[in-house]
C-alpha positions as CSV (number, residue, x, y, z in Angstrom):
1,M,21.4,-29.0,27.1
2,P,18.2,-29.0,29.2
3,A,15.1,-29.3,27.0
4,S,13.5,-26.1,28.5
5,R,16.7,-24.0,27.6
6,F,16.7,-25.5,24.1
7,F,13.0,-24.6,23.7
8,R,13.8,-21.0,24.5
9,F,16.8,-21.0,22.1
10,S,14.8,-22.6,19.3
11,L,12.0,-20.1,19.7
12,V,14.6,-17.3,19.2
13,L,15.7,-19.1,16.0
14,A,12.1,-19.1,14.8
15,S,11.7,-15.3,15.1
16,G,10.0,-13.9,12.1
17,W,8.8,-17.0,10.4
18,L,6.3,-18.9,12.6
19,I,3.2,-19.5,10.5
20,G,-0.3,-19.3,12.0
21,C,-3.7,-19.7,10.6
22,A,-4.8,-16.9,8.3
23,E,-7.4,-14.4,9.5
24,T,-7.5,-13.2,5.9
25,P,-5.7,-14.9,3.0
26,A,-2.7,-12.6,3.6
27,E,-2.6,-12.7,7.4
28,R,-0.4,-15.3,9.1
29,S,0.9,-15.4,12.6
30,E,4.6,-14.7,13.1
31,S,6.6,-15.2,16.2
32,M,8.4,-12.1,17.3
33,V,10.3,-13.6,20.2
34,N,11.4,-11.1,22.8
35,L,15.2,-11.4,23.1
36,K,15.1,-9.7,26.5
37,T,13.9,-13.1,27.9
38,V,17.4,-14.5,27.3
39,Q,19.0,-15.1,30.7
40,S,22.3,-13.5,31.7
41,G,23.6,-16.8,33.3
42,P,25.1,-18.3,30.1
43,H,27.0,-15.0,29.5
44,I,28.6,-15.3,32.9
45,Q,29.4,-18.9,32.4
46,A,31.1,-18.1,29.1
47,E,33.2,-15.5,30.7
48,E,34.3,-17.9,33.5
49,L,35.8,-20.2,30.8
50,D,38.1,-17.4,29.5
51,G,40.7,-18.1,32.1
52,A,40.6,-21.8,31.5
53,I,41.1,-21.3,27.8
54,S,44.0,-19.0,28.3
55,R,45.7,-21.7,30.3
56,Q,44.8,-24.6,27.9
57,P,44.6,-23.0,24.4
58,R,44.6,-26.4,22.7
59,N,41.7,-27.9,24.6
60,A,38.9,-28.2,22.1
61,S,36.2,-29.1,24.6
62,L,36.7,-25.7,26.4
63,Y,36.0,-23.8,23.2
64,A,33.0,-26.0,22.5
65,R,31.6,-25.4,26.0
66,R,32.1,-21.6,25.7
67,A,30.4,-21.7,22.2
68,A,27.3,-23.4,23.7
69,F,27.2,-20.8,26.6
70,R,27.6,-17.9,24.1
71,L,24.8,-19.3,22.0
72,D,22.5,-19.5,25.0
73,A,23.4,-15.8,25.7
74,G,22.6,-14.8,22.2
75,Q,26.2,-14.1,21.2
76,V,26.1,-15.9,17.8
77,E,29.3,-14.6,16.1
78,P,31.6,-15.3,19.0
79,A,30.0,-18.7,19.5
80,L,30.6,-19.6,15.8
81,S,34.2,-18.5,16.1
82,D,34.6,-20.7,19.2
83,I,33.1,-23.8,17.7
84,N,35.1,-23.4,14.5
85,Q,38.3,-23.2,16.7
86,A,37.2,-26.4,18.5
87,L,36.7,-28.2,15.2
88,E,40.1,-27.2,14.1
89,L,41.6,-28.7,17.2
90,D,39.4,-31.9,17.1
91,D,36.9,-32.6,14.3
92,A,35.8,-36.0,15.7
93,P,32.9,-35.2,18.2
94,G,29.5,-35.1,16.6
95,E,28.3,-32.8,19.3
96,F,30.7,-30.1,18.0
97,Y,28.9,-30.2,14.7
98,F,25.5,-29.9,16.4
99,T,26.7,-26.7,18.2
100,K,27.9,-25.4,14.9
101,A,24.5,-26.2,13.3
102,R,22.8,-24.2,16.0
103,A,25.1,-21.2,15.4
104,L,24.6,-21.3,11.6
105,R,20.8,-21.6,12.1
106,A,20.9,-18.6,14.3
107,Q,22.5,-16.7,11.4
108,G,19.7,-17.9,9.1
109,R,22.1,-20.1,7.1
110,I,19.7,-23.1,6.9
111,K,21.5,-25.0,4.1
112,S,24.9,-24.9,5.9
113,A,23.2,-25.7,9.2
114,L,21.5,-28.8,7.7
115,A,24.9,-29.9,6.4
116,A,26.3,-29.6,9.9
117,T,23.4,-31.6,11.4
118,D,24.1,-34.4,8.8
119,E,27.7,-34.4,9.9
120,A,26.8,-34.6,13.5
121,A,24.6,-37.6,12.9
122,R,27.2,-39.2,10.7
123,R,29.7,-38.9,13.6
124,G,27.3,-40.7,16.0
125,F,25.6,-37.7,17.7
126,A,21.9,-38.6,18.4
127,S,19.5,-36.7,20.6
128,P,16.0,-35.3,20.5
129,E,17.5,-31.8,20.3
130,L,19.1,-32.7,17.0
131,N,15.8,-33.9,15.5
132,L,14.1,-30.8,16.9
133,L,16.6,-28.5,15.3
134,V,16.3,-30.2,11.9
135,G,12.5,-30.2,12.2
136,E,12.5,-26.5,13.0
137,M,14.6,-25.7,9.9
138,H,12.3,-27.7,7.7
139,L,9.4,-25.8,9.2
140,A,11.1,-22.5,8.5
141,A,11.4,-23.6,4.8
142,R,7.7,-24.6,4.9
143,R,8.5,-28.3,4.3
144,Y,5.9,-29.3,6.7
145,Q,5.9,-33.1,6.2
146,D,9.7,-33.3,6.5
147,A,9.4,-31.2,9.7
148,L,6.7,-33.6,11.1
149,D,9.0,-36.6,10.4
150,Q,11.9,-35.1,12.4
151,L,9.6,-33.9,15.2
152,D,8.1,-37.4,15.5
153,R,11.6,-38.8,15.9
154,A,12.3,-36.3,18.7
155,L,9.1,-37.3,20.4
156,Q,9.9,-41.0,20.1
157,Q,13.0,-40.3,22.2
158,E,11.3,-37.8,24.6
159,P,7.5,-38.0,24.4
160,D,7.0,-34.9,26.7
161,L,9.3,-32.6,24.8
162,A,7.2,-29.4,24.8
163,A,9.2,-27.8,21.9
164,A,8.5,-30.7,19.6
165,L,4.8,-30.6,20.4
166,F,4.8,-26.8,19.8
167,Y,6.4,-27.1,16.4
168,K,4.1,-29.9,15.4
169,G,1.2,-27.6,16.2
170,V,2.8,-24.9,14.0
171,A,3.4,-27.5,11.2
172,Y,-0.3,-28.4,11.2
173,I,-1.3,-24.8,11.0
174,G,0.8,-24.6,7.8
175,L,-1.0,-27.7,6.6
176,Q,-4.3,-26.0,7.4
177,D,-5.3,-28.7,9.9
178,T,-6.7,-26.5,12.7
179,V,-7.9,-29.4,14.9
180,Q,-4.5,-31.0,15.0
181,A,-2.8,-27.7,15.4
182,L,-4.8,-26.7,18.5
183,D,-4.4,-30.2,20.0
184,Y,-0.6,-30.1,19.8
185,L,-0.3,-26.5,20.9
186,R,-2.4,-27.3,24.0
187,A,-0.3,-30.4,24.6
188,S,2.8,-28.3,24.5
189,L,1.3,-25.8,26.9
190,A,0.3,-28.5,29.3
191,R,3.9,-29.6,29.5
192,D,5.4,-26.1,29.6
193,P,2.7,-23.7,30.8
194,R,5.1,-20.7,31.1
195,Q,5.9,-20.2,27.4
196,P,4.5,-16.9,26.2
197,E,5.0,-17.9,22.5
198,T,2.8,-20.9,22.8
199,L,0.0,-18.8,24.4
200,H,0.4,-16.3,21.6
201,Q,0.0,-18.9,18.9
202,L,-3.1,-20.3,20.6
203,A,-4.6,-16.8,21.0
204,F,-3.8,-15.8,17.4
205,L,-5.3,-19.0,16.0
206,L,-8.5,-18.7,18.0
207,N,-8.9,-15.1,17.0
208,A,-8.4,-16.1,13.4
209,F,-11.4,-18.4,13.8
210,R,-13.5,-15.8,15.4
211,Q,-13.4,-17.2,18.9
212,P,-12.2,-14.1,20.8
213,A,-13.5,-15.1,24.2
214,Q,-11.2,-18.2,24.3
215,A,-8.3,-16.3,22.7
216,A,-8.5,-13.6,25.4
217,Q,-8.0,-16.2,28.1
218,Y,-4.7,-17.4,26.5
219,A,-3.6,-13.8,25.9
220,A,-4.3,-12.8,29.5
221,K,-2.4,-15.8,30.9
222,G,0.5,-14.9,28.6
223,L,0.6,-11.2,29.7
224,K,0.8,-12.3,33.3
225,L,4.0,-14.2,32.4
226,A,5.4,-11.6,29.9
227,P,3.8,-8.2,30.5
228,D,5.9,-6.5,27.8
229,Y,5.5,-9.2,25.1
230,G,4.0,-7.3,22.1
231,P,2.4,-10.1,20.2
232,L,0.3,-11.0,23.2
233,W,-0.9,-7.4,23.4
234,Y,-1.9,-7.6,19.8
235,D,-3.9,-10.8,20.5
236,Y,-5.6,-9.0,23.4
237,G,-6.5,-6.1,21.2
238,R,-7.8,-8.3,18.4
239,Q,-10.3,-9.9,20.7
240,F,-11.7,-6.4,21.4
241,E,-12.0,-5.7,17.7
242,L,-13.8,-8.9,17.1
243,Q,-16.2,-8.1,19.9
244,N,-17.0,-4.7,18.3
245,Q,-15.1,-2.6,20.8
246,P,-12.9,-0.7,18.3
247,D,-11.8,2.1,20.8
248,S,-10.4,-0.5,23.2
249,A,-8.7,-2.3,20.4
250,Q,-7.0,0.8,19.1
251,R,-5.6,1.6,22.6
252,V,-4.2,-1.9,22.9
253,Y,-2.7,-1.9,19.4
254,A,-1.0,1.4,20.2
255,R,0.4,-0.3,23.3
256,T,1.7,-3.1,21.1
257,V,3.5,-0.7,18.8
258,Q,5.2,1.0,21.8
259,L,6.5,-2.4,23.0
260,D,7.4,-4.0,19.7
261,T,7.9,-1.8,16.6
262,T,8.6,-5.0,14.6
263,F,5.1,-6.4,15.1
264,Y,3.7,-5.0,11.9
265,R,0.1,-6.3,12.4
266,A,-0.6,-3.8,15.1
267,D,0.6,-1.0,12.8
268,Y,-1.6,-2.4,10.0
269,R,-4.7,-2.4,12.2
270,L,-4.0,1.2,13.4
271,G,-3.4,2.3,9.8
272,L,-6.6,0.6,8.6
273,A,-8.7,2.2,11.3
274,A,-7.3,5.7,10.5
275,Y,-7.8,5.2,6.7
276,K,-11.4,4.1,7.2
277,S,-12.0,7.3,9.3
278,R,-10.3,9.4,6.5
279,Q,-7.6,10.4,8.9
280,Y,-5.0,9.9,6.1
281,A,-2.1,11.8,7.8
282,Q,-2.4,9.4,10.8
283,A,-2.7,6.3,8.6
284,I,0.5,6.9,6.6
285,P,3.2,6.3,9.3
286,H,1.5,3.1,10.4
287,L,1.1,1.8,6.9
288,Q,4.7,2.7,6.1
289,R,6.0,0.7,9.0
290,A,3.8,-2.3,8.2
291,L,4.9,-2.4,4.6
292,R,8.6,-2.3,5.6
293,R,8.0,-5.6,7.4
294,A,5.5,-7.1,5.0
295,P,5.8,-5.5,1.5
296,R,2.9,-7.6,0.1
297,L,0.5,-7.1,3.0
298,E,-3.0,-7.2,1.5
299,N,-4.5,-3.7,0.7
300,A,-1.8,-1.9,2.7
301,R,-0.1,-0.3,-0.3
302,Q,-3.4,0.6,-1.9
303,M,-4.4,2.4,1.3
304,L,-1.0,4.2,1.5
305,A,-1.2,5.3,-2.1
306,E,-4.7,6.6,-1.7
307,S,-3.8,8.4,1.6
308,Y,-1.0,10.2,-0.2
309,E,-3.3,11.1,-3.0
310,S,-6.0,12.4,-0.7
311,L,-3.4,14.7,0.9
312,A,-2.2,15.9,-2.6
313,R,1.2,14.4,-1.9
314,W,1.5,13.6,-5.6
315,P,5.1,12.3,-5.9
316,E,4.8,9.9,-3.0
317,A,1.4,8.7,-4.3
318,A,2.8,8.1,-7.7
319,D,5.7,6.0,-6.3
320,Q,3.2,3.8,-4.5
321,Y,0.9,3.4,-7.5
322,R,4.0,2.4,-9.6
323,L,4.8,-0.2,-7.0
324,L,1.2,-1.5,-7.3
325,V,1.7,-1.8,-11.0
326,Q,4.9,-3.9,-10.5
327,E,3.1,-6.1,-8.0
328,N,0.0,-6.5,-10.2
329,P,1.2,-6.5,-13.8
330,G,-1.6,-6.1,-16.3
331,N,-3.9,-4.4,-13.8
332,R,-5.5,-1.6,-15.8
333,H,-6.8,0.4,-12.8
334,W,-3.3,0.7,-11.2
335,T,-1.7,1.4,-14.5
336,Y,-4.2,4.3,-15.1
337,K,-3.7,5.6,-11.5
338,A,0.1,5.5,-11.9
339,W,-0.2,7.5,-15.2
340,K,-2.7,10.0,-13.8
341,V,-1.0,10.7,-10.5
342,G,2.5,10.6,-12.1
343,N,1.3,13.4,-14.4
344,R,0.0,15.4,-11.4
345,S,3.4,15.0,-9.7
346,R,5.0,16.6,-12.8
347,G,2.5,19.4,-12.8
348,V,0.4,18.1,-15.6
349,I,-3.3,18.2,-14.8
350,V,-5.3,15.5,-16.5
351,D,-8.7,16.7,-17.6
352,E,-11.1,14.0,-16.6
353,T,-14.3,15.9,-17.4
354,P,-16.6,13.7,-19.4
355,R,-17.0,14.9,-22.9
356,P,-20.3,14.6,-24.8
357,A,-20.4,12.0,-27.5
358,P,-20.3,13.5,-31.0
359,V,-23.7,13.5,-32.7
360,E,-23.8,12.6,-36.4
361,A,-25.6,15.0,-38.7
362,I,-29.0,13.9,-39.8
363,E,-30.3,14.9,-43.1
364,P,-33.5,17.0,-42.9
365,I,-36.7,15.2,-43.9
366,Q,-38.3,16.9,-46.9
367,A,-42.1,16.9,-46.7
368,Q,-43.9,16.3,-49.9
369,R,-47.0,18.2,-50.8
370,P,-50.2,16.2,-51.0
371,G,-50.9,14.9,-54.4
372,L,-47.2,14.8,-55.5
Protein backbone atom coordinates (compact mmCIF):
# COMPACT_ATOMS: atom_id res chain seq x y z
CA MET A 1 0.00 0.00 0.00
CA PRO A 2 1.40 3.46 -0.84
CA ALA A 3 2.57 5.33 2.24
CA SER A 4 0.32 8.33 1.57
CA ARG A 5 -2.79 6.12 1.40
CA PHE A 6 -1.77 4.32 4.59
CA PHE A 7 -1.28 7.71 6.28
CA ARG A 8 -4.87 8.67 5.41
CA PHE A 9 -6.13 5.32 6.67
CA SER A 10 -4.14 5.51 9.90
CA LEU A 11 -5.48 9.00 10.59
CA VAL A 12 -9.00 7.65 10.26
CA LEU A 13 -8.09 4.95 12.80
CA ALA A 14 -6.86 7.63 15.17
CA SER A 15 -10.18 9.50 15.16
CA GLY A 16 -11.16 10.54 18.66
CA TRP A 17 -7.96 9.79 20.56
CA LEU A 18 -5.09 11.94 19.25
CA ILE A 19 -3.63 13.73 22.23
CA GLY A 20 -2.36 17.30 22.03
CA CYS A 21 -0.89 19.65 24.57
CA ALA A 22 -3.26 20.92 27.24
CA GLU A 23 -4.51 24.49 27.12
CA THR A 24 -5.92 23.80 30.57
CA PRO A 25 -5.27 20.62 32.59
CA ALA A 26 -8.46 19.13 31.10
CA GLU A 27 -8.04 20.22 27.49
CA ARG A 28 -6.27 17.98 25.03
CA SER A 29 -6.33 17.97 21.30
CA GLU A 30 -8.27 15.24 19.59
CA SER A 31 -8.27 14.33 15.96
CA MET A 32 -11.71 14.32 14.39
CA VAL A 33 -10.79 13.08 10.94
CA ASN A 34 -13.31 13.95 8.25
CA LEU A 35 -14.32 10.66 6.66
CA LYS A 36 -15.52 12.56 3.58
CA THR A 37 -11.88 12.72 2.51
CA VAL A 38 -11.91 8.96 1.82
CA GLN A 39 -11.65 8.50 -1.92
CA SER A 40 -14.21 6.61 -3.97
CA GLY A 41 -11.52 4.81 -5.99
CA PRO A 42 -11.00 1.85 -3.60
CA HIS A 43 -14.77 1.25 -3.52
CA ILE A 44 -14.84 0.94 -7.29
CA GLN A 45 -11.77 -1.31 -7.28
CA ALA A 46 -13.45 -3.59 -4.74
CA GLU A 47 -16.54 -3.89 -6.91
CA GLU A 48 -14.41 -4.80 -9.93
CA LEU A 49 -13.16 -7.85 -8.02
CA ASP A 50 -16.68 -9.21 -7.47
CA GLY A 51 -16.78 -10.89 -10.88
CA ALA A 52 -13.34 -12.43 -10.46
CA ILE A 53 -14.31 -13.87 -7.06
CA SER A 54 -17.52 -15.34 -8.46
CA ARG A 55 -15.44 -17.13 -11.10
CA GLN A 56 -12.69 -18.20 -8.63
CA PRO A 57 -14.36 -18.61 -5.23
CA ARG A 58 -11.39 -20.55 -3.80
CA ASN A 59 -8.79 -17.89 -4.63
CA ALA A 60 -7.66 -16.49 -1.26
CA SER A 61 -5.65 -13.65 -2.82
CA LEU A 62 -8.75 -12.19 -4.47
CA TYR A 63 -10.56 -11.98 -1.13
CA ALA A 64 -7.50 -10.40 0.47
CA ARG A 65 -7.22 -7.79 -2.29
CA ARG A 66 -10.90 -6.92 -2.01
CA ALA A 67 -10.54 -6.65 1.78
CA ALA A 68 -7.72 -4.12 1.35
CA PHE A 69 -9.75 -2.05 -1.12
CA ARG A 70 -12.78 -2.13 1.14
CA LEU A 71 -10.70 -0.93 4.07
CA ASP A 72 -9.42 1.97 2.02
CA ALA A 73 -13.04 2.80 1.18
CA GLY A 74 -14.08 2.71 4.85
CA GLN A 75 -16.10 -0.52 4.52
CA VAL A 76 -14.75 -2.21 7.62
CA GLU A 77 -17.25 -5.01 8.24
CA PRO A 78 -17.19 -6.34 4.65
CA ALA A 79 -13.39 -6.05 4.67
CA LEU A 80 -13.11 -8.14 7.83
CA SER A 81 -15.44 -10.75 6.34
CA ASP A 82 -13.29 -10.90 3.19
CA ILE A 83 -9.99 -11.27 5.00
CA ASN A 84 -11.41 -13.96 7.29
CA GLN A 85 -12.54 -15.84 4.17
CA ALA A 86 -9.05 -15.48 2.71
CA LEU A 87 -7.50 -16.90 5.87
CA GLU A 88 -9.86 -19.85 5.86
CA LEU A 89 -8.64 -20.67 2.36
CA ASP A 90 -4.94 -19.97 3.07
CA ASP A 91 -3.56 -18.99 6.49
CA ALA A 92 0.10 -18.87 5.44
CA PRO A 93 0.65 -15.30 4.11
CA GLY A 94 1.65 -12.83 6.80
CA GLU A 95 0.21 -10.00 4.73
CA PHE A 96 -3.29 -11.44 5.27
CA TYR A 97 -2.86 -11.07 9.03
CA PHE A 98 -1.69 -7.49 8.55
CA THR A 99 -4.87 -6.70 6.64
CA LYS A 100 -6.90 -8.37 9.38
CA ALA A 101 -5.08 -6.27 11.99
CA ARG A 102 -6.02 -3.11 10.09
CA ALA A 103 -9.67 -4.13 10.05
CA LEU A 104 -9.70 -5.02 13.74
CA ARG A 105 -8.01 -1.71 14.60
CA ALA A 106 -10.65 0.14 12.61
CA GLN A 107 -13.23 -1.51 14.89
CA GLY A 108 -11.33 -0.38 17.98
CA ARG A 109 -10.33 -3.93 18.92
CA ILE A 110 -6.73 -3.11 19.79
CA LYS A 111 -5.88 -6.29 21.70
CA SER A 112 -7.07 -8.52 18.85
CA ALA A 113 -5.38 -6.28 16.29
CA LEU A 114 -2.04 -6.51 18.12
CA ALA A 115 -2.35 -10.30 18.17
CA ALA A 116 -2.88 -10.23 14.40
CA THR A 117 0.20 -8.01 13.88
CA ASP A 118 2.26 -10.46 15.97
CA GLU A 119 1.04 -13.29 13.75
CA ALA A 120 1.88 -11.29 10.63
CA ALA A 121 5.44 -10.74 11.86
CA ARG A 122 5.78 -14.40 12.89
CA ARG A 123 4.87 -15.42 9.36
CA GLY A 124 7.57 -13.24 7.86
CA PHE A 125 5.66 -10.06 7.00
CA ALA A 126 7.87 -7.01 7.53
CA SER A 127 7.17 -3.47 6.41
CA PRO A 128 7.22 0.07 7.82
CA GLU A 129 3.41 0.04 7.63
CA LEU A 130 3.32 -2.85 10.10
CA ASN A 131 5.47 -0.95 12.60
CA LEU A 132 3.43 2.17 11.96
CA LEU A 133 0.19 0.35 12.76
CA VAL A 134 1.60 -1.18 15.94
CA GLY A 135 3.03 2.19 16.98
CA GLU A 136 -0.29 3.91 16.40
CA MET A 137 -2.09 1.35 18.57
CA HIS A 138 0.40 1.81 21.41
CA LEU A 139 -0.14 5.53 21.05
CA ALA A 140 -3.92 5.06 21.27
CA ALA A 141 -3.34 3.19 24.54
CA ARG A 142 -1.03 6.01 25.75
CA ARG A 143 1.96 3.71 25.89
CA TYR A 144 4.17 6.43 24.48
CA GLN A 145 7.60 4.80 24.78
CA ASP A 146 6.38 1.58 23.16
CA ALA A 147 4.89 3.70 20.39
CA LEU A 148 8.16 5.54 19.85
CA ASP A 149 10.07 2.24 19.60
CA GLN A 150 7.78 1.00 16.81
CA LEU A 151 7.78 4.33 14.99
CA ASP A 152 11.58 4.44 15.08
CA ARG A 153 11.62 0.99 13.46
CA ALA A 154 9.32 2.26 10.73
CA LEU A 155 11.59 5.25 10.14
CA GLN A 156 14.68 3.03 9.96
CA GLN A 157 13.07 1.33 6.97
CA GLU A 158 11.60 4.49 5.44
CA PRO A 159 13.19 7.67 6.87
CA ASP A 160 10.77 10.04 5.13
CA LEU A 161 7.57 8.28 6.22
CA ALA A 162 5.38 11.28 7.06
CA ALA A 163 2.88 9.27 9.12
CA ALA A 164 5.60 7.94 11.43
CA LEU A 165 7.00 11.44 11.94
CA PHE A 166 3.47 12.71 12.66
CA TYR A 167 2.79 10.06 15.28
CA LYS A 168 6.18 10.65 16.89
CA GLY A 169 5.13 14.28 17.28
CA VAL A 170 1.88 13.20 18.92
CA ALA A 171 3.77 10.81 21.22
CA TYR A 172 6.04 13.60 22.38
CA ILE A 173 2.99 15.74 23.09
CA GLY A 174 1.80 12.93 25.34
CA LEU A 175 5.21 12.95 27.03
CA GLN A 176 4.90 16.75 27.43
CA ASP A 177 8.02 17.37 25.35
CA THR A 178 6.77 20.31 23.31
CA VAL A 179 10.04 21.06 21.52
CA GLN A 180 10.33 17.52 20.15
CA ALA A 181 6.63 17.46 19.32
CA LEU A 182 6.82 20.60 17.20
CA ASP A 183 9.98 19.37 15.48
CA TYR A 184 8.43 16.06 14.41
CA LEU A 185 5.10 17.58 13.38
CA ARG A 186 6.91 20.13 11.22
CA ALA A 187 9.10 17.39 9.76
CA SER A 188 5.98 15.41 8.86
CA LEU A 189 4.41 18.48 7.28
CA ALA A 190 7.56 19.11 5.22
CA ARG A 191 7.26 15.64 3.70
CA ASP A 192 3.48 15.69 3.27
CA PRO A 193 2.34 19.34 3.24
CA ARG A 194 -1.25 18.56 2.27
CA GLN A 195 -2.35 16.80 5.45
CA PRO A 196 -5.02 18.88 7.25
CA GLU A 197 -4.66 16.83 10.42
CA THR A 198 -0.96 17.70 10.76
CA LEU A 199 -1.79 21.39 10.30
CA HIS A 200 -4.54 21.09 12.92
CA GLN A 201 -2.20 19.51 15.46
CA LEU A 202 0.39 22.24 14.93
CA ALA A 203 -2.20 25.01 15.20
CA PHE A 204 -3.76 23.49 18.32
CA LEU A 205 -0.39 23.06 20.01
CA LEU A 206 0.72 26.62 19.27
CA ASN A 207 -2.60 28.03 20.50
CA ALA A 208 -2.17 26.00 23.67
CA PHE A 209 1.11 27.79 24.27
CA ARG A 210 -0.38 31.19 23.55
CA GLN A 211 1.22 31.71 20.15
CA PRO A 212 -1.93 32.54 18.16
CA ALA A 213 -0.20 34.36 15.30
CA GLN A 214 1.81 31.26 14.37
CA ALA A 215 -1.19 29.00 14.96
CA ALA A 216 -3.30 31.09 12.58
CA GLN A 217 -0.82 30.51 9.75
CA TYR A 218 -1.16 26.73 10.03
CA ALA A 219 -4.94 26.93 10.40
CA ALA A 220 -5.24 29.13 7.32
CA LYS A 221 -3.11 26.75 5.25
CA GLY A 222 -5.20 23.84 6.40
CA LEU A 223 -8.49 25.55 5.55
CA LYS A 224 -7.28 26.14 2.01
CA LEU A 225 -6.79 22.38 1.69
CA ALA A 226 -9.92 21.32 3.60
CA PRO A 227 -12.41 24.22 3.84
CA ASP A 228 -14.98 22.07 5.66
CA TYR A 229 -12.66 20.53 8.27
CA GLY A 230 -14.14 21.55 11.63
CA PRO A 231 -11.04 21.21 13.87
CA LEU A 232 -9.16 23.72 11.73
CA TRP A 233 -12.04 26.19 12.06
CA TYR A 234 -11.81 25.73 15.82
CA ASP A 235 -8.08 26.50 15.72
CA TYR A 236 -8.83 29.59 13.66
CA GLY A 237 -11.44 30.74 16.18
CA ARG A 238 -9.17 30.07 19.13
CA GLN A 239 -6.55 32.47 17.83
CA PHE A 240 -9.20 35.22 17.71
CA GLU A 241 -10.10 34.50 21.32
CA LEU A 242 -6.46 34.59 22.42
CA GLN A 243 -6.08 37.96 20.69
CA ASN A 244 -9.08 39.42 22.55
CA GLN A 245 -11.49 39.34 19.62
CA PRO A 246 -14.33 37.36 21.27
CA ASP A 247 -17.04 38.27 18.74
CA SER A 248 -14.98 36.93 15.84
CA ALA A 249 -14.11 33.85 17.87
CA GLN A 250 -17.78 33.10 18.59
CA ARG A 251 -18.71 33.36 14.92
CA VAL A 252 -15.96 30.92 13.97
CA TYR A 253 -16.88 28.50 16.76
CA ALA A 254 -20.47 28.55 15.50
CA ARG A 255 -19.14 27.68 12.04
CA THR A 256 -17.17 24.79 13.58
CA VAL A 257 -20.30 23.34 15.18
CA GLN A 258 -22.18 23.56 11.89
CA LEU A 259 -19.45 21.61 10.13
CA ASP A 260 -18.67 19.05 12.81
CA THR A 261 -21.09 18.44 15.68
CA THR A 262 -18.65 15.94 17.22
CA PHE A 263 -15.96 18.54 17.87
CA TYR A 264 -17.05 19.31 21.41
CA ARG A 265 -14.48 22.02 22.15
CA ALA A 266 -16.31 24.51 19.97
CA ASP A 267 -19.55 23.78 21.83
CA TYR A 268 -17.68 24.18 25.12
CA ARG A 269 -16.35 27.60 24.12
CA LEU A 270 -19.78 28.75 22.96
CA GLY A 271 -21.37 27.49 26.17
CA LEU A 272 -18.69 29.14 28.29
CA ALA A 273 -19.21 32.51 26.60
CA ALA A 274 -23.00 32.33 27.00
CA TYR A 275 -22.67 31.31 30.65
CA LYS A 276 -20.33 34.19 31.44
CA SER A 277 -22.82 36.56 29.79
CA ARG A 278 -25.62 35.03 31.91
CA GLN A 279 -27.37 33.82 28.79
CA TYR A 280 -28.14 30.52 30.46
CA ALA A 281 -30.76 29.29 28.00
CA GLN A 282 -28.23 29.65 25.17
CA ALA A 283 -25.46 28.00 27.18
CA ILE A 284 -27.39 24.81 27.97
CA PRO A 285 -27.51 23.10 24.52
CA HIS A 286 -23.82 23.76 23.91
CA LEU A 287 -22.80 22.41 27.32
CA GLN A 288 -25.04 19.37 26.88
CA ARG A 289 -23.40 18.46 23.57
CA ALA A 290 -19.92 19.02 24.95
CA LEU A 291 -20.59 16.77 27.95
CA ARG A 292 -21.96 13.98 25.76
CA ARG A 293 -18.56 13.80 24.10
CA ALA A 294 -16.42 14.57 27.18
CA PRO A 295 -18.32 13.80 30.42
CA ARG A 296 -15.44 15.01 32.65
CA LEU A 297 -14.80 18.25 30.79
CA GLU A 298 -13.54 20.75 33.34
CA ASN A 299 -16.24 23.05 34.79
CA ALA A 300 -18.74 22.16 32.05
CA ARG A 301 -21.10 20.20 34.32
CA GLN A 302 -20.92 22.89 36.99
CA MET A 303 -21.91 25.52 34.43
CA LEU A 304 -24.73 23.32 33.16
CA ALA A 305 -26.09 22.71 36.66
CA GLU A 306 -25.95 26.39 37.56
CA SER A 307 -27.59 27.35 34.25
CA TYR A 308 -30.51 25.02 34.99
CA GLU A 309 -30.72 26.39 38.53
CA SER A 310 -30.70 29.99 37.33
CA LEU A 311 -33.66 29.20 35.05
CA ALA A 312 -35.49 27.46 37.93
CA ARG A 313 -35.37 24.15 36.08
CA TRP A 314 -35.01 22.33 39.39
CA PRO A 315 -35.21 18.62 38.40
CA GLU A 316 -32.59 19.02 35.66
CA ALA A 317 -30.35 21.06 37.96
CA ALA A 318 -30.67 18.44 40.70
CA ASP A 319 -29.67 15.68 38.27
CA GLN A 320 -26.50 17.58 37.33
CA TYR A 321 -25.59 18.32 40.95
CA ARG A 322 -26.01 14.63 41.80
CA LEU A 323 -23.61 13.78 38.97
CA LEU A 324 -21.16 16.32 40.37
CA VAL A 325 -21.38 14.54 43.74
CA GLN A 326 -20.61 11.20 42.03
CA GLU A 327 -17.66 12.72 40.19
CA ASN A 328 -16.36 14.51 43.30
CA PRO A 329 -17.07 12.25 46.28
CA GLY A 330 -16.73 13.99 49.59
CA ASN A 331 -17.17 17.49 48.16
CA ARG A 332 -19.39 19.25 50.69
CA HIS A 333 -20.42 22.06 48.37
CA TRP A 334 -21.84 19.75 45.69
CA THR A 335 -23.44 17.54 48.34
CA TYR A 336 -25.22 20.56 49.80
CA LYS A 337 -26.30 21.82 46.36
CA ALA A 338 -27.67 18.39 45.42
CA TRP A 339 -29.66 18.31 48.69
CA LYS A 340 -30.94 21.86 48.38
CA VAL A 341 -31.90 21.74 44.68
CA GLY A 342 -33.24 18.21 45.07
CA ASN A 343 -35.64 19.54 47.69
CA ARG A 344 -36.69 22.35 45.39
CA SER A 345 -37.42 19.85 42.64
CA ARG A 346 -39.79 18.08 45.03
CA GLY A 347 -41.47 21.33 46.03
CA VAL A 348 -39.71 21.62 49.38
CA ILE A 349 -38.37 25.14 49.83
CA VAL A 350 -35.30 25.30 52.03
CA ASP A 351 -35.24 28.32 54.32
CA GLU A 352 -31.74 29.73 54.08
CA THR A 353 -32.46 32.94 56.01
CA PRO A 354 -29.69 33.41 58.57
CA ARG A 355 -30.97 33.00 62.07
CA PRO A 356 -29.64 35.14 64.93
CA ALA A 357 -27.49 33.26 67.39
CA PRO A 358 -29.21 32.59 70.70
CA VAL A 359 -28.19 34.99 73.50
CA GLU A 360 -27.59 33.51 76.91
CA ALA A 361 -29.41 35.17 79.80
CA ILE A 362 -27.21 37.35 81.95
CA GLU A 363 -27.97 37.73 85.63
CA PRO A 364 -28.66 41.36 86.62
CA ILE A 365 -25.93 43.11 88.58
CA GLN A 366 -27.18 44.07 92.01
CA ALA A 367 -25.78 47.45 93.07
CA GLN A 368 -24.83 47.71 96.70
CA ARG A 369 -25.59 50.78 98.72
CA PRO A 370 -22.55 52.75 99.88
CA GLY A 371 -21.38 51.68 103.22
CA LEU A 372 -22.76 48.17 103.00
